[in-house]
mmCIF file of the N, C-alpha and C atoms, coordinates in Angstrom:
data_MODEL
# 
_entry.id   MODEL 
# 
loop_
_atom_site.group_PDB 
_atom_site.id 
_atom_site.type_symbol 
_atom_site.label_atom_id 
_atom_site.label_alt_id 
_atom_site.label_comp_id 
_atom_site.label_asym_id 
_atom_site.label_entity_id 
_atom_site.label_seq_id 
_atom_site.pdbx_PDB_ins_code 
_atom_site.Cartn_x 
_atom_site.Cartn_y 
_atom_site.Cartn_z 
_atom_site.occupancy 
_atom_site.B_iso_or_equiv 
_atom_site.pdbx_formal_charge 
_atom_site.auth_seq_id 
_atom_site.auth_comp_id 
_atom_site.auth_asym_id 
_atom_site.auth_atom_id 
_atom_site.pdbx_PDB_model_num 
ATOM 1   N N  . MET A 1 1  ? 8.104  12.532 -2.630  1.00 0.00 ? 1  MET A N  1 
ATOM 2   C CA . MET A 1 1  ? 8.338  11.254 -3.248  1.00 0.00 ? 1  MET A CA 1 
ATOM 3   C C  . MET A 1 1  ? 9.245  10.382 -2.362  1.00 0.00 ? 1  MET A C  1 
ATOM 4   N N  . ALA A 1 2  ? 10.146 11.029 -1.627  1.00 0.00 ? 2  ALA A N  1 
ATOM 5   C CA . ALA A 1 2  ? 11.049 10.266 -0.766  1.00 0.00 ? 2  ALA A CA 1 
ATOM 6   C C  . ALA A 1 2  ? 10.267 9.486  0.294   1.00 0.00 ? 2  ALA A C  1 
ATOM 7   N N  . ILE A 1 3  ? 9.221  10.081 0.827   1.00 0.00 ? 3  ILE A N  1 
ATOM 8   C CA . ILE A 1 3  ? 8.421  9.374  1.829   1.00 0.00 ? 3  ILE A CA 1 
ATOM 9   C C  . ILE A 1 3  ? 7.698  8.197  1.186   1.00 0.00 ? 3  ILE A C  1 
ATOM 10  N N  . LEU A 1 4  ? 7.197  8.384  -0.013  1.00 0.00 ? 4  LEU A N  1 
ATOM 11  C CA . LEU A 1 4  ? 6.540  7.265  -0.704  1.00 0.00 ? 4  LEU A CA 1 
ATOM 12  C C  . LEU A 1 4  ? 7.530  6.145  -0.991  1.00 0.00 ? 4  LEU A C  1 
ATOM 13  N N  . ARG A 1 5  ? 8.749  6.497  -1.413  1.00 0.00 ? 5  ARG A N  1 
ATOM 14  C CA . ARG A 1 5  ? 9.765  5.461  -1.668  1.00 0.00 ? 5  ARG A CA 1 
ATOM 15  C C  . ARG A 1 5  ? 10.118 4.733  -0.371  1.00 0.00 ? 5  ARG A C  1 
ATOM 16  N N  . ALA A 1 6  ? 10.238 5.477  0.734   1.00 0.00 ? 6  ALA A N  1 
ATOM 17  C CA . ALA A 1 6  ? 10.543 4.851  2.026   1.00 0.00 ? 6  ALA A CA 1 
ATOM 18  C C  . ALA A 1 6  ? 9.402  3.942  2.464   1.00 0.00 ? 6  ALA A C  1 
ATOM 19  N N  . ALA A 1 7  ? 8.169  4.360  2.224   1.00 0.00 ? 7  ALA A N  1 
ATOM 20  C CA . ALA A 1 7  ? 7.016  3.524  2.574   1.00 0.00 ? 7  ALA A CA 1 
ATOM 21  C C  . ALA A 1 7  ? 7.014  2.251  1.736   1.00 0.00 ? 7  ALA A C  1 
ATOM 22  N N  . ALA A 1 8  ? 7.326  2.369  0.463   1.00 0.00 ? 8  ALA A N  1 
ATOM 23  C CA . ALA A 1 8  ? 7.380  1.190  -0.414  1.00 0.00 ? 8  ALA A CA 1 
ATOM 24  C C  . ALA A 1 8  ? 8.448  0.213  0.050   1.00 0.00 ? 8  ALA A C  1 
ATOM 25  N N  . ALA A 1 9  ? 9.507  0.737  0.656   1.00 0.00 ? 9  ALA A N  1 
ATOM 26  C CA . ALA A 1 9  ? 10.596 -0.102 1.154   1.00 0.00 ? 9  ALA A CA 1 
ATOM 27  C C  . ALA A 1 9  ? 10.325 -0.648 2.557   1.00 0.00 ? 9  ALA A C  1 
ATOM 28  N N  . GLY A 1 10 ? 9.164  -0.307 3.134   1.00 0.00 ? 10 GLY A N  1 
ATOM 29  C CA . GLY A 1 10 ? 8.818  -0.815 4.463   1.00 0.00 ? 10 GLY A CA 1 
ATOM 30  C C  . GLY A 1 10 ? 9.516  -0.101 5.601   1.00 0.00 ? 10 GLY A C  1 
ATOM 31  N N  . ARG A 1 11 ? 9.926  1.146  5.385   1.00 0.00 ? 11 ARG A N  1 
ATOM 32  C CA . ARG A 1 11 ? 10.685 1.887  6.393   1.00 0.00 ? 11 ARG A CA 1 
ATOM 33  C C  . ARG A 1 11 ? 9.863  2.926  7.146   1.00 0.00 ? 11 ARG A C  1 
ATOM 34  N N  . VAL A 1 12 ? 8.540  2.982  6.913   1.00 0.00 ? 12 VAL A N  1 
ATOM 35  C CA . VAL A 1 12 ? 7.706  4.039  7.484   1.00 0.00 ? 12 VAL A CA 1 
ATOM 36  C C  . VAL A 1 12 ? 6.635  3.448  8.387   1.00 0.00 ? 12 VAL A C  1 
ATOM 37  N N  . GLU A 1 13 ? 6.396  4.137  9.503   1.00 0.00 ? 13 GLU A N  1 
ATOM 38  C CA . GLU A 1 13 ? 5.294  3.835  10.409  1.00 0.00 ? 13 GLU A CA 1 
ATOM 39  C C  . GLU A 1 13 ? 4.460  5.103  10.555  1.00 0.00 ? 13 GLU A C  1 
ATOM 40  N N  . MET A 1 14 ? 3.206  4.926  10.961  1.00 0.00 ? 14 MET A N  1 
ATOM 41  C CA . MET A 1 14 ? 2.353  6.072  11.237  1.00 0.00 ? 14 MET A CA 1 
ATOM 42  C C  . MET A 1 14 ? 1.553  5.810  12.496  1.00 0.00 ? 14 MET A C  1 
ATOM 43  N N  . THR A 1 15 ? 1.149  6.891  13.157  1.00 0.00 ? 15 THR A N  1 
ATOM 44  C CA . THR A 1 15 ? 0.283  6.735  14.314  1.00 0.00 ? 15 THR A CA 1 
ATOM 45  C C  . THR A 1 15 ? -1.151 6.609  13.823  1.00 0.00 ? 15 THR A C  1 
ATOM 46  N N  . CYS A 1 16 ? -1.929 5.820  14.527  1.00 0.00 ? 16 CYS A N  1 
ATOM 47  C CA . CYS A 1 16 ? -3.347 5.667  14.204  1.00 0.00 ? 16 CYS A CA 1 
ATOM 48  C C  . CYS A 1 16 ? -4.067 6.888  14.769  1.00 0.00 ? 16 CYS A C  1 
ATOM 49  N N  . SER A 1 17 ? -4.481 7.756  13.876  1.00 0.00 ? 17 SER A N  1 
ATOM 50  C CA . SER A 1 17 ? -5.089 9.014  14.277  1.00 0.00 ? 17 SER A CA 1 
ATOM 51  C C  . SER A 1 17 ? -5.718 9.660  13.061  1.00 0.00 ? 17 SER A C  1 
ATOM 52  N N  . CYS A 1 18 ? -6.632 10.612 13.271  1.00 0.00 ? 18 CYS A N  1 
ATOM 53  C CA . CYS A 1 18 ? -7.191 11.339 12.136  1.00 0.00 ? 18 CYS A CA 1 
ATOM 54  C C  . CYS A 1 18 ? -6.150 12.278 11.531  1.00 0.00 ? 18 CYS A C  1 
ATOM 55  N N  . GLU A 1 19 ? -5.124 12.643 12.288  1.00 0.00 ? 19 GLU A N  1 
ATOM 56  C CA . GLU A 1 19 ? -3.979 13.429 11.810  1.00 0.00 ? 19 GLU A CA 1 
ATOM 57  C C  . GLU A 1 19 ? -2.713 12.647 12.155  1.00 0.00 ? 19 GLU A C  1 
ATOM 58  N N  . PRO A 1 20 ? -2.381 11.644 11.342  1.00 0.00 ? 20 PRO A N  1 
ATOM 59  C CA . PRO A 1 20 ? -1.280 10.738 11.693  1.00 0.00 ? 20 PRO A CA 1 
ATOM 60  C C  . PRO A 1 20 ? 0.090  11.398 11.655  1.00 0.00 ? 20 PRO A C  1 
ATOM 61  N N  . ASP A 1 21 ? 0.955  10.949 12.539  1.00 0.00 ? 21 ASP A N  1 
ATOM 62  C CA . ASP A 1 21 ? 2.363  11.341 12.528  1.00 0.00 ? 21 ASP A CA 1 
ATOM 63  C C  . ASP A 1 21 ? 3.145  10.216 11.873  1.00 0.00 ? 21 ASP A C  1 
ATOM 64  N N  . LEU A 1 22 ? 4.177  10.570 11.113  1.00 0.00 ? 22 LEU A N  1 
ATOM 65  C CA . LEU A 1 22 ? 4.990  9.569  10.427  1.00 0.00 ? 22 LEU A CA 1 
ATOM 66  C C  . LEU A 1 22 ? 6.341  9.410  11.103  1.00 0.00 ? 22 LEU A C  1 
ATOM 67  N N  . TYR A 1 23 ? 6.867  8.195  11.023  1.00 0.00 ? 23 TYR A N  1 
ATOM 68  C CA . TYR A 1 23 ? 8.193  7.853  11.510  1.00 0.00 ? 23 TYR A CA 1 
ATOM 69  C C  . TYR A 1 23 ? 8.906  7.108  10.398  1.00 0.00 ? 23 TYR A C  1 
ATOM 70  N N  . VAL A 1 24 ? 10.114 7.546  10.074  1.00 0.00 ? 24 VAL A N  1 
ATOM 71  C CA . VAL A 1 24 ? 10.916 6.896  9.041   1.00 0.00 ? 24 VAL A CA 1 
ATOM 72  C C  . VAL A 1 24 ? 12.155 6.324  9.713   1.00 0.00 ? 24 VAL A C  1 
ATOM 73  N N  . ASP A 1 25 ? 12.396 5.058  9.530   1.00 0.00 ? 25 ASP A N  1 
ATOM 74  C CA . ASP A 1 25 ? 13.519 4.371  10.170  1.00 0.00 ? 25 ASP A CA 1 
ATOM 75  C C  . ASP A 1 25 ? 13.501 4.569  11.683  1.00 0.00 ? 25 ASP A C  1 
ATOM 76  N N  . GLY A 1 26 ? 12.293 4.614  12.261  1.00 0.00 ? 26 GLY A N  1 
ATOM 77  C CA . GLY A 1 26 ? 12.140 4.742  13.706  1.00 0.00 ? 26 GLY A CA 1 
ATOM 78  C C  . GLY A 1 26 ? 12.223 6.155  14.246  1.00 0.00 ? 26 GLY A C  1 
ATOM 79  N N  . LEU A 1 27 ? 12.522 7.132  13.385  1.00 0.00 ? 27 LEU A N  1 
ATOM 80  C CA . LEU A 1 27 ? 12.650 8.530  13.816  1.00 0.00 ? 27 LEU A CA 1 
ATOM 81  C C  . LEU A 1 27 ? 11.466 9.341  13.330  1.00 0.00 ? 27 LEU A C  1 
ATOM 82  N N  . ALA A 1 28 ? 11.035 10.305 14.135  1.00 0.00 ? 28 ALA A N  1 
ATOM 83  C CA . ALA A 1 28 ? 9.918  11.161 13.734  1.00 0.00 ? 28 ALA A CA 1 
ATOM 84  C C  . ALA A 1 28 ? 10.262 11.904 12.449  1.00 0.00 ? 28 ALA A C  1 
ATOM 85  N N  . CYS A 1 29 ? 9.344  11.897 11.519  1.00 0.00 ? 29 CYS A N  1 
ATOM 86  C CA . CYS A 1 29 ? 9.521  12.606 10.250  1.00 0.00 ? 29 CYS A CA 1 
ATOM 87  C C  . CYS A 1 29 ? 9.436  14.104 10.528  1.00 0.00 ? 29 CYS A C  1 
ATOM 88  N N  . CYS A 1 30 ? 10.373 14.866 9.994   1.00 0.00 ? 30 CYS A N  1 
ATOM 89  C CA . CYS A 1 30 ? 10.390 16.303 10.268  1.00 0.00 ? 30 CYS A CA 1 
ATOM 90  C C  . CYS A 1 30 ? 9.341  17.056 9.457   1.00 0.00 ? 30 CYS A C  1 
ATOM 91  N N  . ASP A 1 31 ? 8.722  16.407 8.468   1.00 0.00 ? 31 ASP A N  1 
ATOM 92  C CA . ASP A 1 31 ? 7.712  17.057 7.638   1.00 0.00 ? 31 ASP A CA 1 
ATOM 93  C C  . ASP A 1 31 ? 6.364  16.380 7.852   1.00 0.00 ? 31 ASP A C  1 
ATOM 94  N N  . GLN A 1 32 ? 5.776  16.622 9.029   1.00 0.00 ? 32 GLN A N  1 
ATOM 95  C CA . GLN A 1 32 ? 4.516  15.976 9.367   1.00 0.00 ? 32 GLN A CA 1 
ATOM 96  C C  . GLN A 1 32 ? 3.381  16.431 8.458   1.00 0.00 ? 32 GLN A C  1 
ATOM 97  N N  . THR A 1 33 ? 3.449  17.650 7.951   1.00 0.00 ? 33 THR A N  1 
ATOM 98  C CA . THR A 1 33 ? 2.402  18.136 7.053   1.00 0.00 ? 33 THR A CA 1 
ATOM 99  C C  . THR A 1 33 ? 2.332  17.278 5.794   1.00 0.00 ? 33 THR A C  1 
ATOM 100 N N  . THR A 1 34 ? 3.481  16.970 5.223   1.00 0.00 ? 34 THR A N  1 
ATOM 101 C CA . THR A 1 34 ? 3.494  16.129 4.021   1.00 0.00 ? 34 THR A CA 1 
ATOM 102 C C  . THR A 1 34 ? 2.960  14.744 4.333   1.00 0.00 ? 34 THR A C  1 
ATOM 103 N N  . GLY A 1 35 ? 3.340  14.197 5.449   1.00 0.00 ? 35 GLY A N  1 
ATOM 104 C CA . GLY A 1 35 ? 2.829  12.884 5.834   1.00 0.00 ? 35 GLY A CA 1 
ATOM 105 C C  . GLY A 1 35 ? 1.321  12.875 5.947   1.00 0.00 ? 35 GLY A C  1 
ATOM 106 N N  . ARG A 1 36 ? 0.777  13.902 6.553   1.00 0.00 ? 36 ARG A N  1 
ATOM 107 C CA . ARG A 1 36 ? -0.679 13.987 6.694   1.00 0.00 ? 36 ARG A CA 1 
ATOM 108 C C  . ARG A 1 36 ? -1.352 14.182 5.344   1.00 0.00 ? 36 ARG A C  1 
ATOM 109 N N  . LEU A 1 37 ? -0.748 14.978 4.478   1.00 0.00 ? 37 LEU A N  1 
ATOM 110 C CA . LEU A 1 37 ? -1.301 15.171 3.133   1.00 0.00 ? 37 LEU A CA 1 
ATOM 111 C C  . LEU A 1 37 ? -1.301 13.860 2.345   1.00 0.00 ? 37 LEU A C  1 
ATOM 112 N N  . LEU A 1 38 ? -0.225 13.079 2.462   1.00 0.00 ? 38 LEU A N  1 
ATOM 113 C CA . LEU A 1 38 ? -0.163 11.783 1.774   1.00 0.00 ? 38 LEU A CA 1 
ATOM 114 C C  . LEU A 1 38 ? -1.264 10.848 2.274   1.00 0.00 ? 38 LEU A C  1 
ATOM 115 N N  . ALA A 1 39 ? -1.486 10.857 3.575   1.00 0.00 ? 39 ALA A N  1 
ATOM 116 C CA . ALA A 1 39 ? -2.527 10.005 4.153   1.00 0.00 ? 39 ALA A CA 1 
ATOM 117 C C  . ALA A 1 39 ? -3.911 10.466 3.707   1.00 0.00 ? 39 ALA A C  1 
ATOM 118 N N  . HIS A 1 40 ? -4.184 11.769 3.792   1.00 0.00 ? 40 HIS A N  1 
ATOM 119 C CA . HIS A 1 40 ? -5.499 12.283 3.422   1.00 0.00 ? 40 HIS A CA 1 
ATOM 120 C C  . HIS A 1 40 ? -5.756 12.163 1.919   1.00 0.00 ? 40 HIS A C  1 
ATOM 121 N N  . ALA A 1 41 ? -4.700 12.187 1.119   1.00 0.00 ? 41 ALA A N  1 
ATOM 122 C CA . ALA A 1 41 ? -4.844 12.021 -0.332  1.00 0.00 ? 41 ALA A CA 1 
ATOM 123 C C  . ALA A 1 41 ? -5.030 10.560 -0.721  1.00 0.00 ? 41 ALA A C  1 
ATOM 124 N N  . GLY A 1 42 ? -4.887 9.654  0.244   1.00 0.00 ? 42 GLY A N  1 
ATOM 125 C CA . GLY A 1 42 ? -5.084 8.239  -0.029  1.00 0.00 ? 42 GLY A CA 1 
ATOM 126 C C  . GLY A 1 42 ? -3.894 7.566  -0.687  1.00 0.00 ? 42 GLY A C  1 
ATOM 127 N N  . LEU A 1 43 ? -2.693 8.119  -0.512  1.00 0.00 ? 43 LEU A N  1 
ATOM 128 C CA . LEU A 1 43 ? -1.488 7.521  -1.093  1.00 0.00 ? 43 LEU A CA 1 
ATOM 129 C C  . LEU A 1 43 ? -0.834 6.520  -0.146  1.00 0.00 ? 43 LEU A C  1 
ATOM 130 N N  . ILE A 1 44 ? -1.027 6.707  1.148   1.00 0.00 ? 44 ILE A N  1 
ATOM 131 C CA . ILE A 1 44 ? -0.527 5.773  2.157   1.00 0.00 ? 44 ILE A CA 1 
ATOM 132 C C  . ILE A 1 44 ? -1.648 5.484  3.133   1.00 0.00 ? 44 ILE A C  1 
ATOM 133 N N  . ARG A 1 45 ? -1.511 4.348  3.817   1.00 0.00 ? 45 ARG A N  1 
ATOM 134 C CA . ARG A 1 45 ? -2.489 3.978  4.837   1.00 0.00 ? 45 ARG A CA 1 
ATOM 135 C C  . ARG A 1 45 ? -1.838 3.020  5.820   1.00 0.00 ? 45 ARG A C  1 
ATOM 136 N N  . PRO A 1 46 ? -2.435 2.843  6.989   1.00 0.00 ? 46 PRO A N  1 
ATOM 137 C CA . PRO A 1 46 ? -1.886 1.865  7.924   1.00 0.00 ? 46 PRO A CA 1 
ATOM 138 C C  . PRO A 1 46 ? -1.933 0.468  7.312   1.00 0.00 ? 46 PRO A C  1 
ATOM 139 N N  . ALA A 1 47 ? -0.898 -0.308 7.537   1.00 0.00 ? 47 ALA A N  1 
ATOM 140 C CA . ALA A 1 47 ? -0.850 -1.670 7.017   1.00 0.00 ? 47 ALA A CA 1 
ATOM 141 C C  . ALA A 1 47 ? -1.746 -2.603 7.825   1.00 0.00 ? 47 ALA A C  1 
ATOM 142 N N  . ARG A 1 48 ? -2.068 -2.197 9.044   1.00 0.00 ? 48 ARG A N  1 
ATOM 143 C CA . ARG A 1 48 ? -2.944 -3.003 9.904   1.00 0.00 ? 48 ARG A CA 1 
ATOM 144 C C  . ARG A 1 48 ? -3.645 -2.081 10.888  1.00 0.00 ? 48 ARG A C  1 
ATOM 145 N N  . PRO A 1 49 ? -4.734 -2.519 11.471  1.00 0.00 ? 49 PRO A N  1 
ATOM 146 C CA . PRO A 1 49 ? -5.423 -1.698 12.467  1.00 0.00 ? 49 PRO A CA 1 
ATOM 147 C C  . PRO A 1 49 ? -4.559 -1.530 13.715  1.00 0.00 ? 49 PRO A C  1 
ATOM 148 N N  . GLY A 1 50 ? -4.826 -0.484 14.454  1.00 0.00 ? 50 GLY A N  1 
ATOM 149 C CA . GLY A 1 50 ? -4.126 -0.246 15.710  1.00 0.00 ? 50 GLY A CA 1 
ATOM 150 C C  . GLY A 1 50 ? -4.970 0.618  16.622  1.00 0.00 ? 50 GLY A C  1 
ATOM 151 N N  . SER A 1 51 ? -4.553 0.715  17.854  1.00 0.00 ? 51 SER A N  1 
ATOM 152 C CA . SER A 1 51 ? -5.234 1.556  18.827  1.00 0.00 ? 51 SER A CA 1 
ATOM 153 C C  . SER A 1 51 ? -4.910 3.021  18.555  1.00 0.00 ? 51 SER A C  1 
ATOM 154 N N  . LEU A 1 52 ? -5.756 3.909  19.016  1.00 0.00 ? 52 LEU A N  1 
ATOM 155 C CA . LEU A 1 52 ? -5.544 5.342  18.851  1.00 0.00 ? 52 LEU A CA 1 
ATOM 156 C C  . LEU A 1 52 ? -4.158 5.730  19.376  1.00 0.00 ? 52 LEU A C  1 
ATOM 157 N N  . GLY A 1 53 ? -3.360 6.343  18.511  1.00 0.00 ? 53 GLY A N  1 
ATOM 158 C CA . GLY A 1 53 ? -2.017 6.774  18.875  1.00 0.00 ? 53 GLY A CA 1 
ATOM 159 C C  . GLY A 1 53 ? -0.930 5.729  18.690  1.00 0.00 ? 53 GLY A C  1 
ATOM 160 N N  . GLN A 1 54 ? -1.310 4.481  18.463  1.00 0.00 ? 54 GLN A N  1 
ATOM 161 C CA . GLN A 1 54 ? -0.324 3.413  18.277  1.00 0.00 ? 54 GLN A CA 1 
ATOM 162 C C  . GLN A 1 54 ? 0.387  3.567  16.936  1.00 0.00 ? 54 GLN A C  1 
ATOM 163 N N  . ARG A 1 55 ? 1.693  3.280  16.917  1.00 0.00 ? 55 ARG A N  1 
ATOM 164 C CA . ARG A 1 55 ? 2.447  3.278  15.673  1.00 0.00 ? 55 ARG A CA 1 
ATOM 165 C C  . ARG A 1 55 ? 2.302  1.941  14.979  1.00 0.00 ? 55 ARG A C  1 
ATOM 166 N N  . VAL A 1 56 ? 1.956  2.002  13.689  1.00 0.00 ? 56 VAL A N  1 
ATOM 167 C CA . VAL A 1 56 ? 1.791  0.790  12.881  1.00 0.00 ? 56 VAL A CA 1 
ATOM 168 C C  . VAL A 1 56 ? 2.533  0.984  11.564  1.00 0.00 ? 56 VAL A C  1 
ATOM 169 N N  . PRO A 1 57 ? 2.904  -0.105 10.903  1.00 0.00 ? 57 PRO A N  1 
ATOM 170 C CA . PRO A 1 57 ? 3.564  0.015  9.607   1.00 0.00 ? 57 PRO A CA 1 
ATOM 171 C C  . PRO A 1 57 ? 2.647  0.701  8.582   1.00 0.00 ? 57 PRO A C  1 
ATOM 172 N N  . VAL A 1 58 ? 3.262  1.336  7.605   1.00 0.00 ? 58 VAL A N  1 
ATOM 173 C CA . VAL A 1 58 ? 2.541  2.012  6.521   1.00 0.00 ? 58 VAL A CA 1 
ATOM 174 C C  . VAL A 1 58 ? 2.645  1.164  5.271   1.00 0.00 ? 58 VAL A C  1 
ATOM 175 N N  . ARG A 1 59 ? 1.604  1.202  4.460   1.00 0.00 ? 59 ARG A N  1 
ATOM 176 C CA . ARG A 1 59 ? 1.681  0.592  3.140   1.00 0.00 ? 59 ARG A CA 1 
ATOM 177 C C  . ARG A 1 59 ? 1.186  1.597  2.117   1.00 0.00 ? 59 ARG A C  1 
ATOM 178 N N  . LEU A 1 60 ? 1.702  1.466  0.912   1.00 0.00 ? 60 LEU A N  1 
ATOM 179 C CA . LEU A 1 60 ? 1.224  2.309  -0.177  1.00 0.00 ? 60 LEU A CA 1 
ATOM 180 C C  . LEU A 1 60 ? -0.118 1.783  -0.661  1.00 0.00 ? 60 LEU A C  1 
ATOM 181 N N  . THR A 1 61 ? -0.988 2.679  -1.051  1.00 0.00 ? 61 THR A N  1 
ATOM 182 C CA . THR A 1 61 ? -2.229 2.288  -1.700  1.00 0.00 ? 61 THR A CA 1 
ATOM 183 C C  . THR A 1 61 ? -1.945 2.137  -3.193  1.00 0.00 ? 61 THR A C  1 
ATOM 184 N N  . ALA A 1 62 ? -2.933 1.729  -3.950  1.00 0.00 ? 62 ALA A N  1 
ATOM 185 C CA . ALA A 1 62 ? -2.778 1.648  -5.406  1.00 0.00 ? 62 ALA A CA 1 
ATOM 186 C C  . ALA A 1 62 ? -2.422 3.021  -5.973  1.00 0.00 ? 62 ALA A C  1 
ATOM 187 N N  . ALA A 1 63 ? -3.042 4.066  -5.432  1.00 0.00 ? 63 ALA A N  1 
ATOM 188 C CA . ALA A 1 63 ? -2.732 5.426  -5.886  1.00 0.00 ? 63 ALA A CA 1 
ATOM 189 C C  . ALA A 1 63 ? -1.290 5.809  -5.543  1.00 0.00 ? 63 ALA A C  1 
ATOM 190 N N  . GLY A 1 64 ? -0.807 5.353  -4.403  1.00 0.00 ? 64 GLY A N  1 
ATOM 191 C CA . GLY A 1 64 ? 0.582  5.618  -4.020  1.00 0.00 ? 64 GLY A CA 1 
ATOM 192 C C  . GLY A 1 64 ? 1.563  4.937  -4.952  1.00 0.00 ? 64 GLY A C  1 
ATOM 193 N N  . HIS A 1 65 ? 1.271  3.692  -5.305  1.00 0.00 ? 65 HIS A N  1 
ATOM 194 C CA . HIS A 1 65 ? 2.117  2.972  -6.269  1.00 0.00 ? 65 HIS A CA 1 
ATOM 195 C C  . HIS A 1 65 ? 2.100  3.676  -7.621  1.00 0.00 ? 65 HIS A C  1 
ATOM 196 N N  . ALA A 1 66 ? 0.930  4.124  -8.050  1.00 0.00 ? 66 ALA A N  1 
ATOM 197 C CA . ALA A 1 66 ? 0.818  4.815  -9.337  1.00 0.00 ? 66 ALA A CA 1 
ATOM 198 C C  . ALA A 1 66 ? 1.611  6.120  -9.321  1.00 0.00 ? 66 ALA A C  1 
ATOM 199 N N  . ALA A 1 67 ? 1.572  6.839  -8.211  1.00 0.00 ? 67 ALA A N  1 
ATOM 200 C CA . ALA A 1 67 ? 2.325  8.092  -8.110  1.00 0.00 ? 67 ALA A CA 1 
ATOM 201 C C  . ALA A 1 67 ? 3.823  7.834  -8.218  1.00 0.00 ? 67 ALA A C  1 
ATOM 202 N N  . LEU A 1 68 ? 4.299  6.762  -7.594  1.00 0.00 ? 68 LEU A N  1 
ATOM 203 C CA . LEU A 1 68 ? 5.720  6.429  -7.687  1.00 0.00 ? 68 LEU A CA 1 
ATOM 204 C C  . LEU A 1 68 ? 6.117  6.044  -9.108  1.00 0.00 ? 68 LEU A C  1 
ATOM 205 N N  . GLN A 1 69 ? 5.278  5.303  -9.782  1.00 0.00 ? 69 GLN A N  1 
ATOM 206 C CA . GLN A 1 69 ? 5.586  4.873  -11.139 1.00 0.00 ? 69 GLN A CA 1 
ATOM 207 C C  . GLN A 1 69 ? 5.527  6.026  -12.129 1.00 0.00 ? 69 GLN A C  1 
ATOM 208 N N  . ALA A 1 70 ? 4.712  7.035  -11.846 1.00 0.00 ? 70 ALA A N  1 
ATOM 209 C CA . ALA A 1 70 ? 4.555  8.166  -12.767 1.00 0.00 ? 70 ALA A CA 1 
ATOM 210 C C  . ALA A 1 70 ? 5.680  9.195  -12.638 1.00 0.00 ? 70 ALA A C  1 
ATOM 211 N N  . THR A 1 71 ? 6.442  9.128  -11.547 1.00 0.00 ? 71 THR A N  1 
ATOM 212 C CA . THR A 1 71 ? 7.485  10.121 -11.299 1.00 0.00 ? 71 THR A CA 1 
ATOM 213 C C  . THR A 1 71 ? 8.847  9.480  -11.467 1.00 0.00 ? 71 THR A C  1 
ATOM 214 N N  . PRO A 1 72 ? 9.688  10.051 -12.355 1.00 0.00 ? 72 PRO A N  1 
ATOM 215 C CA . PRO A 1 72 ? 11.045 9.501  -12.507 1.00 0.00 ? 72 PRO A CA 1 
ATOM 216 C C  . PRO A 1 72 ? 11.863 9.680  -11.232 1.00 0.00 ? 72 PRO A C  1 
ATOM 217 N N  . GLU A 1 73 ? 12.738 8.739  -10.968 1.00 0.00 ? 73 GLU A N  1 
ATOM 218 C CA . GLU A 1 73 ? 13.642 8.835  -9.813  1.00 0.00 ? 73 GLU A CA 1 
ATOM 219 C C  . GLU A 1 73 ? 14.542 10.053 -9.947  1.00 0.00 ? 73 GLU A C  1 
ATOM 220 N N  . ALA A 1 74 ? 14.824 10.692 -8.835  1.00 0.00 ? 74 ALA A N  1 
ATOM 221 C CA . ALA A 1 74 ? 15.759 11.823 -8.858  1.00 0.00 ? 74 ALA A CA 1 
ATOM 222 C C  . ALA A 1 74 ? 17.162 11.302 -9.107  1.00 0.00 ? 74 ALA A C  1 
ATOM 223 N N  . ALA A 1 75 ? 17.908 12.033 -9.878  1.00 0.00 ? 75 ALA A N  1 
ATOM 224 C CA . ALA A 1 75 ? 19.283 11.606 -10.206 1.00 0.00 ? 75 ALA A CA 1 
ATOM 225 C C  . ALA A 1 75 ? 20.226 11.852 -9.078  1.00 0.00 ? 75 ALA A C  1 
# 
């Protein structure tokens, strides 16, 4: 959920690839498996097209927004 919240805040980038890598606040995300699962599940996607391997901003999909709204914030 933290990655989805960061993406909603505009703090996440991903590489354009069939197995994208995520960057949060400019740093490589240490949990690349989760990032790839979020992308393959259709919760996040590139905000714009890019060249293979290029880093582009991430945006939440409608499903990503719904997942955030369905889960209470951690205390």
